[in-house]
C-alpha positions in Angstrom: -0.2 -0.3 0.0 3.0 2.3 0.9 4.2 1.7 -2.6 1.0 2.3 -4.4 0.9 5.5 -2.8 4.4 6.7 -3.3 3.8 5.7 -7.0 0.7 8.1 -7.1 2.8 11.1 -5.3 5.1 11.1 -8.5 2.7 12.1 -10.6 0.4 14.7 -7.9 0.7 15.5 -4.5 -1.5 13.5 -2.1 -2.3 16.4 -0.6 -4.1 18.9 -2.3 -1.6 21.9 -4.1 -2.1 25.2 -3.0 -0.3 27.9 -4.7 2.0 30.1 -2.5 0.2 33.5 -1.8 3.8 35.3 -1.3 5.3 36.6 -4.2 8.9 36.2 -3.2 10.4 34.9 -0.2 14.1 33.6 0.7 15.0 30.1 -0.5 14.5 27.3 2.2 17.8 25.7 3.2 16.3 22.1 3.2 12.7 20.1 3.7 12.8 21.1 7.5 12.6 24.9 6.8 10.4 24.4 3.6 7.7 22.7 5.2 7.7 24.5 8.4 6.7 27.7 6.5 4.9 26.4 3.4 2.9 23.3 5.1 3.0 23.7 8.6 0.0 21.7 9.5 1.2 18.6 7.0 1.8 15.1 9.4 5.4 13.4 8.5 4.0 11.0 6.4 2.3 13.7 3.6 5.4 15.6 4.0 7.3 12.7 3.3 5.3 11.8 0.0 5.2 15.3 -1.0 9.0 15.4 -1.3 8.5 13.2 -4.2 6.3 15.6 -6.2 8.0 18.5 -5.3 11.7 17.2 -5.3 12.7 18.5 -8.9 10.8 21.8 -8.8 12.8 22.5 -5.4 16.0 21.2 -6.7 15.2 23.6 -9.9 14.7 26.7 -7.3 18.1 25.7 -5.8 20.0 25.5 -9.0 18.9 28.7 -10.5 20.4 30.3 -7.2 23.4 28.4 -7.2 24.3 29.2 -11.2 23.4 32.9 -10.7 19.9 33.0 -12.1 17.8 33.5 -9.6 17.6 37.8 -10.2 17.3 37.1 -13.9 14.2 38.9 -15.4 14.0 35.6 -17.7 15.2 32.1 -17.9 14.9 29.7 -20.4 15.5 26.3 -19.0 15.9 22.8 -20.6 14.5 19.7 -19.1 16.2 16.9 -20.9 14.9 13.1 -20.4 11.7 14.4 -18.9 8.8 12.3 -17.8 6.8 12.6 -14.8 8.2 16.1 -14.9 5.5 17.1 -16.7 3.0 16.8 -14.3 4.9 18.1 -11.3 4.1 21.5 -9.7 7.1 23.8 -11.1 4.7 26.8 -10.1 6.7 26.4 -6.9 10.0 27.6 -8.2 8.1 31.3 -9.0 8.2 32.3 -5.3 12.1 32.0 -5.2 12.8 33.4 -8.5 12.4 37.1 -9.2 11.3 37.0 -13.1 9.5 34.9 -15.5 10.7 31.3 -16.6 10.0 29.1 -19.7 10.7 25.2 -19.0 11.2 23.1 -22.2 10.4 19.8 -21.4 12.4 17.0 -23.8 11.8 13.1 -23.5 10.9 10.1 -25.7 8.0 9.0 -23.0 6.3 12.8 -23.5 3.3 11.7 -25.2 2.1 14.8 -27.2 3.3 18.4 -28.0 1.8 20.6 -24.9 1.9 24.3 -24.3 0.7 25.9 -20.9 1.4 29.1 -19.7 0.1 30.8 -16.6 1.3 33.6 -14.5 4.9 34.0 -15.0 5.7 30.3 -15.9 5.7 28.8 -19.6 6.0 24.9 -20.1 6.4 23.5 -23.5 6.8 19.8 -23.9 8.6 18.4 -26.8 8.6 14.2 -27.5 11.6 12.6 -28.9 15.3 12.3 -27.8 16.9 15.6 -27.9 19.3 14.8 -30.8 16.3 14.8 -33.2 13.9 17.5 -31.1 13.5 20.7 -33.1 13.6 23.2 -30.5 14.8 26.7 -30.1 18.5 25.8 -28.8 19.1 29.1 -26.6 18.8 27.9 -23.0 20.4 29.5 -20.0 20.4 26.3 -18.0 19.8 22.4 -18.9 18.7 19.9 -16.4 18.5 16.1 -16.3 16.5 15.0 -13.3 17.1 11.1 -12.6 18.6 10.7 -16.0 20.3 7.3 -15.6 22.6 8.6 -18.1 25.4 5.7 -17.7 22.5 3.2 -18.7 21.1 4.6 -21.9 23.6 4.7 -24.9 21.2 7.6 -26.5 22.6 9.9 -23.8 26.4 10.2 -25.5 24.4 11.8 -28.6 22.5 13.8 -26.4 25.6 15.1 -24.5 27.2 16.5 -27.6 24.0 18.5 -28.2 24.1 19.8 -24.7 27.7 21.1 -25.4 26.6 23.1 -27.8 24.2 25.2 -25.9 27.4 26.5 -23.6 25.5 27.1 -20.7 25.3 25.3 -17.2 24.4 21.6 -17.2 22.9 19.8 -13.9 22.3 16.4 -13.6 20.9 14.5 -11.0 21.6 10.7 -9.6 19.5 8.3 -7.6 22.4 7.3 -5.8 26.3 8.4 -5.1 27.7 5.3 -7.2 25.8 6.3 -10.0 26.5 9.9 -9.6 30.5 8.7 -10.1 29.6 7.0 -13.2 28.1 10.2 -14.4 30.9 12.5 -13.4 33.0 10.2 -15.6 30.7 10.3 -18.2 30.5 13.8 -18.2 34.2 14.4 -18.5 34.6 11.8 -21.1 31.8 13.7 -23.3 34.0 17.2 -22.7 32.4 18.6 -20.0 34.2 20.6 -17.0 34.9 18.1 -13.9 31.5 18.3 -11.8 31.4 17.7 -7.9 28.7 15.5 -6.7 26.9 17.0 -3.9 23.8 15.6 -1.6 20.7 17.5 -2.7 18.9 19.2 0.3 15.9 18.6 -1.8 16.3 15.0 -2.8 13.1 12.9 -2.7 12.6 10.9 0.9 10.4 8.5 -0.5 12.3 5.1 -1.3 12.1 3.8 -4.4 11.7 0.1 -5.4 15.0 0.2 -7.6 17.9 -0.8 -5.7 21.7 -0.9 -6.3 23.4 -4.3 -6.3 24.2 -4.1 -2.6 20.3 -4.0 -1.9 20.4 0.0 -1.1 17.1 1.7 -2.0 17.5 4.7 -4.2 16.0 8.3 -3.6 15.2 10.5 -6.5 17.4 13.4 -7.1 19.7 12.2 -4.4 22.8 13.8 -5.6 23.4 16.5 -7.8 26.1 17.2 -10.2 27.0 20.7 -11.9 29.2 21.3 -14.9 29.5 23.6 -18.0 31.0 22.6 -21.3 35.1 22.8 -21.2 37.0 25.3 -22.6 39.6 22.6 -24.0 40.0 19.0 -23.5 41.1 17.4 -20.4 44.3 16.4 -21.9 45.0 19.5 -23.7 47.3 20.6 -20.4 49.5 17.5 -20.6 51.2 17.4 -23.6 54.4 19.6 -21.7 54.5 16.4 -19.0 54.3 13.5 -21.6 57.6 12.0 -20.5 55.8 11.2 -17.5 54.2 7.8 -17.6 50.9 7.9 -15.4 50.2 11.2 -17.3 50.1 9.6 -20.7 48.1 7.1 -19.3 45.6 9.2 -17.9 45.7 11.3 -21.2 45.0 7.9 -23.1 42.1 7.1 -20.7 40.7 10.2 -21.3 40.9 10.4 -25.0 39.4 6.5 -25.3 36.3 7.8 -22.9 35.7 10.9 -25.5 35.8 8.6 -28.4 33.5 6.0 -26.7 30.9 8.9 -25.8 
């Protein structure tokens, strides 16, 4: 029964969503501070389940602050590999963001093209893989929520498209071992070295999918933020090619890049 409720919460909150009445306020530090000011009367179970629906919107709010976009008049964000994000309450972001936002959702599991616009938020959904989609390619931020990119070969081509946007790129992972693999794949694809950090707005509802150690996974558990590198990782090693370990590292990076 609990797992069934969890699946429902991914699509829409079990507690009826009530839009914030405050136009602008400070971004909370974590879930405790968020629920204390936003939903103070909810019980612990309701709060836990709501973190599943609200994790991606609140993670986006955090990212806008982290990359310096929170005070912009307008931002255009690409959410790549989108699925259930289409049904999540991204209007929650507006109370922590000064301007207007356009979210472009692209993913092979989206069923149809859709455009919705309300207040300061415009949401556009485009079915298909990013490398095949026809979208205006000027973005301020690209985000991949729970991408699982290390498990899907189609991400290799998508990463090269994202490099062409020349903007910050954020990826979330279900667990730290996945985040490590994502980090290596991003470096091999020509992005700057990202640092995996624990997300204060990760979902607290465990998923049935577990890793090979039996550890449960949590949505948006870890966050990696990067941007396209100005030069290949091995470019600065040419003057040290006489050192064997430097040559080996350079060859590994070249091999990884060619595989991606």
